[in-house]
N, C-alpha and C positions, 0 to 999 in steps of 0.2 A: 779519662782513665778508665781502663778495662777493669769490670768487677772480677773477683776471684773466680766465678763461674765462667764468664767468657774466656778467661785466660786458660782456664782447665779444658774447656771444650775446644778452643783453637788449637791448643798444643795436641791434644788427642788426635784431631783431624789431620795435623801436620805429620804426625808419627805414622799414620795410616797412609798418607800420601808417599812418603819417602819409602815405607815397607814396600809398596806396590812397585814403586821404580825399581827397587833392588831385584823382587821376584823371589825365586827361591834362593838367591845367593846373598839375601840381606844378612847383616851383621846380627849376632845374638841380642845386641843392646836395643835394637828396634823391635821392642816388645811393650805393650801396654801395661804389663807387671812391672816394668822398670820406669814408669812415668815420673815417680817422685825423684829418681837419679837424674833423669833427663831434665827434668825441670830445674833442679838445683845446678846442674851443668850449664845450662842455658843462662840462668842467672849470674853464674860466675863468668862466663864469657863476656856478657853485656858489662859487668860491673869492672872487667879488666879492660875494656874498650877495644877488644880483640873482634874487630868487624870484617877481617879479611881471613879466609881459610887458613892461608900462610901462617898468619900471626898465632892462631890458636894452634895449628899443628906442631908450631916449634916451641910453644910455651912450656915453661916448666911448671908443672901442675903441681905446685906445692901445697900442701895443707888440705887435701881431699879427704873427706870423710866418708868411709864406706860403711853405710848401716844396712846393707843388703847382705843376703846369704850367699853371695857370689863374689867371685874376685874381680869386679868390675874395676875397682882402682888400678890393679895391674893391667887390664885391657886397655885401659885409656894411655897407652905408650905414644910417644910422638910419633907424627907422620904414620898415623894407623888408620885402617878403614872406620873402625869404631868413631874416632874422632871426626872423620869427614861425615859419617852418617849423622852424628849429633849435630854438627854445623849445619849440615842440609835441612834438619828438623827446625832448627833456629831460623832459617830463612824462610821456610814456609811458614812457620808460625808468625813471624814479624809480617810477612805478605797477608796473612789471614787477618791480623789485627788492623793493618792498614785498610783493608776492605771496609772494616767495620768503622774506620776513622778513629781508632782507639790506640792508646799507647799503655804499657805497663810501667811499673815503678823504674825498672831499670833503663827504658826508653827516656822516661822524663829526666832522670840524670844526666843521659847522654845529651838530650837537648840542652840542658842548663850549661853543660860544659862546653858545648859548641857556641853558644851565645857568648858565654865569658870569654871565649878565645877571641870570638870575631870582634866584639866591642864591649868591654867591661865597662859598666856605668861608674864604678869607683874602683880605686886600687887601694889596698891597705898597707901601711908601711910596718905596722907592728900587729902580728897575728898570735894569738894563744888558742890552742884546740886541746879540749879536754877528751878523754877517752879515744885517743887516736889509734887505740889497737882495734876498734871497731870500724875503722874507715876502709872502703873499697879503693880501688886503683883510681877508678874515675872521680871519686870523691877528693882524694889527694890530688889530682890533676887540676881539679876545680880550685881547690885551694891555691894551688900555684899559680893558676891563670889570673887571680886576682890579688896577687901579692906584688906590692911594688919594691922591686929587687933594688935596693940602693947599699952603698956602703955603711949607711948608718941604720939600716932597717933590720927587724929581726922576726923570725918565726920560732915558736916554742910548741913542740908537740908533747902534751902530757898524757903518759900511758900507765895503764893499770897492768902490771906484768901478772898480777894473780888472777885476773879475770880472763875467762876462756873467749876467745875471739869468735865473731860470727863467721858462718862458712865462708862468706864472699870477702872476708877482711884480707887485705894486702900484705899488711906487716906481720905475717906468721914467721915462724922459725925458717931461716935460711933466706929471707928477703930482707932488703934494706932501703933506706929512703934514697940511697944512691941510684937505685934501680929506676928511679921515677926522675933523675937529674938534679934531685935536691943536694945543695952544698951544705953539710950539716957540720961545718966547722964550728966549734963552740964548746960549752960546758954541757956535760951530762951529769945530772945530779939524781941520785936514787934515795928515795925517802923511805926508810925502812918501817917508821912506826904507821900503824894504821889509824884510820881516822874515821869520824862518824860524821855524816852530813846531818846538819841541823836545820829543820824547817823553820820559817818565820814565825809560824805559830807556836813552835816549841819554845822559841825565844821568849815570846810573848808571855806563854804560861808561866815561865820560871823566873822572869825578869823581876818581880816584886820578891822573890824569895832568896835571890842570890846576887848579892853585891859583886861577887868576882864576875858573874855573867854580864852584868850591866856594864862593868868597866870593860870587858873583852868586847862588847857588843858596841859601845861608844868608841872604842880604839878602831874597830873595823870601820864604822862609820866615817871617822875622821880620815882613814886611810883612803877611803872611796873618794871622799871629797877632794882630798889631796891630789889622788891621782886624775881626777877630772880636771883639775885646774891644770895640773902638769901637761896632760895629753891634748888639752882642747885647744882649738884655734884661738889666735888673737887678732882682732880686726884693728887696723890702722888706717885712717883716713886722711888723705893729702887734701888739706883744706884749700890749698891755692889750685891743684888741679882738678878737684873734686873726683878723686880716684879712691876706690877702696881696695886694700890689700889684705889677704888672710896670711898669718905666718905662725909658726910654733917654735918655741924654745926648747932645746934639748934639756932634760931634766938633769942632765950630769954636767952640764956647762952652760952658765947663762949667757956666755958671748956666742954660743952657736945657735944660729937661726935658719929655719928652713922656710922658704916662701912656698905657697900653694899656687901652681901654675896648672889650671885644668885638672884638678884632681892628684897631680904628681908634685911631690915635694922636692924642691932643690935647695941644697945648701948655698947660703950666701957667704961668698969669701971676703968681701969687703965691708965690714960693719964699722960703726962709730959709737963710742961710750958717751952718752949724754947724762950731765949731771942732774939730779932730781931734788929739787927743793920742797919745802913743806907746802901745805894747801894754800890755793888762791880761791878767793869767794866768787861763786856764781849766785849772788844774793847780796848780802850786806857785806861792805868791806871788812877784811880781817887782816890781822898783823901777819907779816911775813918776815921770815928771818933770812939771813945770809949764809946759813949752814947747809952744806950739802949733806942730805940725808942718803942718798943711795945714788946709783947709776943704772942706766938703762940702755941695752944695746939695739940699734936698729940699722937697716941696711943703708948704706952711705947714700946711694942715689936717690933714696926717698926724701933725704933731708936737703940735698943739692948742695950745702954747705956745712961743715962740721964746726965752723968758727962761730963763736959766739951763740950757741943753741943751749937751751936748758929746758927742763920739764917741771910742771906744776901739776899736783893733784888738785881736781875740781872738787870743791864743796858748796852744796846748795843747788838750787833749781831754776836760776835766773835765766839760764841760755837754754832751756830745753827745746825751743823752737828752732834752734840750731843744731840739735841732735847732740848737746853737750850736758850729760847728766852727772850728778853727784857720783863721785868715785872715779870718773874718767880721767885720764893724763892728757894735759895739753902740751904740744911741743911749741916753745916760744923761740923766735929768732930776735936777738936784741937789735933794736932799732927806735930812734924817738921821733921818727917823722912817718907815721901810719899814713895809709890812704882811707879815704871815706869808705865806711862799710867794713873795713878790716876788723876782725875780732882781736881786742888788745888785752894785754895784762898792764894794769896801771896802778901805780903806788901813789896814793892820796894821803899825804901827812903822815906817812908810816904804815897805812893800811893798804892792802892791795886788793883788787877787784878785777873780773874778767867780763868785758863788756863789748858791745859793738860801738866802734869810733864814728861819729858823725859831727857835723858842724850845723848850729842851728842859730839863726839870727847872729852871726859872728861869733858865737861862743861854742867851746867844745862841749859836745854832749855824749854821755857814755850811756847807751841804750841798752837796758836789758831784753832779752828774747823771751820774755814771759810777762803777760797782761798784769799779774798782780803786782809787779814791781814798777817804780817810777823811775825815769831818767834822772841821771846825775849831771847837773850843770855845772861845768868848771868855771868859777867866777874868781873869787879871791883865794882859793885854797892852792896850797902848794902841791904840785903834783908832778910826776914823772912817768913817762911811757916807758914801762920795762920791756916791751918788746910786742910783737905780732905774732898771732897763733898761726902756725903753718901746717900743725898735723895734730891729729887726735887718737889716741888709744882707748878703745871703748874698754869699760870695766868688765863687760860680760865676756 
C-alpha cells in the first residue's frame, strides 16, 4: 500500500506530465492548485470501476461536491476535454504507483472485486449490510459477486437516510440499486424512530441497576442463539456409505431442506418425514416408549428406503469412539437380523441401548465404543433388535 505522501507525490508528478503533454492548450483543470479536486475525482472514477475513458466520459456524474471557488462541477460535463485530461492524469498516476510496486486504497478494492468475480471462496445465501449509504459502486459490485442468487436467498440493505453519504458513495439521490443489476423486489421498511447504539461496556455498567435492561439483554442473547441454530449447517453422516453431508433447514418451513454442494445451496425436492421417538442409551440401558415425539425431514436418497425407518436421540457416551455423542440423533432401519459390527438399537427386557453388534463364543455381544463400559452378553435375557443404525445427525 502506498503511503499518503507517496500518493500525493505521484499525483503531482502525473499532473505535471499531462500538463506538458497539452502545452499551452492545456485545460484549466490541469493545475496543482486543484490537486484536491483532481484527487477526489480520481478516487470517484476508481470507486465506480470506470477504467476506460469511454465509461468515464459518458458517466452521469451525480453527487459531485464542489468545494472550490470555481465552477469546476459545471466544467466536468460529459465527453469534455476536462474529463479526458483528468482520466489521463489517472493513468499516469496509476503507472507511477506501479513503478513503485504500490497500490492505493481504491486499487485494493478493485483487486478484491476482480478476485471475487474470478473465483469466490464462498457465496453467501443471506446477506445483511449496514450503512449501505456509504458503499461505493465497486463495494456494491463486490457484494453482488459473493451473493448466492437463488429463489430462496435474500439480501438486505440497511440505510441511514439522515446520514450524509461519503463523496464516493454510489447510492446518492438519482441512483438506484437497479443501476448495478440488483433485483430489489421485496419489502422496503422505513424506521422512523431514532436509536442509540449501546456498547457492551455500557450494558455491563448498568446491568446491576436495571432489571429491564437485564431482561432486554437476555432476550437479545436468546435471539442470537436461536438465529445461530436456525442458520447453522447440520451434519448428516451416512454410516453405511461413510459419507458426510451438510444441510440447512429453512427457518419458515421444517420440510424445506437445502444441501450444501461446494458452498452452493441446492433445495431438495424429494424429502421423507421420519418419526422421532424418545432417547436411547449409549451407556446403561434406559426405558423407551412407543410414542412418536416428533418427526424429522431428510433427503430421500440419503435414506435409500423410507419404509420402517425411525430416529432416536442418543443419551450417554458409550459410543463416542464411533463419533456418536450425547444429544446426537441416530437414524434406525427396522430389521432384526443385523450383521457383525453393525451399530444396533436393542430392546433388552423393556430397556433400550445402542451398541455394536458382535458374536463372542456363540453368544450375542453388545459392545460399547468406550473403554469405561463393559460389553453386554445376551444369555437368558429377553431381547429384541429394534434395528440397525444407518445414519447420524450431529447435535452440533
